[in-house]
C-alpha positions, 0 to 999 in steps of 0.5 A: 277708299278710292282716294287711297287706291288712286294715289300716285297712279296713272290717269288710266288706272285712276279711271278704272278704279273710280269707274268700278268704285262708282258702279258698285258703291256711289251710283246705288247709294246716290240713287237710293237717297235721291229716291228716299229723301224727296219721298220723306220730305214731301210724303208723296211717293212720286217725288222720288222719281228723279232717282229712277232716272239718275241711276241709269245715267250714273251707271252709264257715266261710270261704265264709260269711265271704266271703258276709257280707262281700260282703253288708255291702259291698253294703248299705254301698254302697247306703246311701252312694248313697241318702244321696248321692241325698237330699242332692243 
């Protein structure tokens, strides 16, 4: 889904789309499986503790992607407005 939304877009919009997509979908799913798979394989409920540490890390990375994309989009938009003002 995110591949189709980011096809032929600028890098800032790609970061915004991938940031939102990973915050809402990828991070929770990956963390869930990092908790459940080791617990199922070993039979020990403490084995899935890595998923508890990975989830906030993935969320922070996803939010940083979103914020950097927003900053890049704003800077690009201001640069376009500035170039239009100097031309016209």
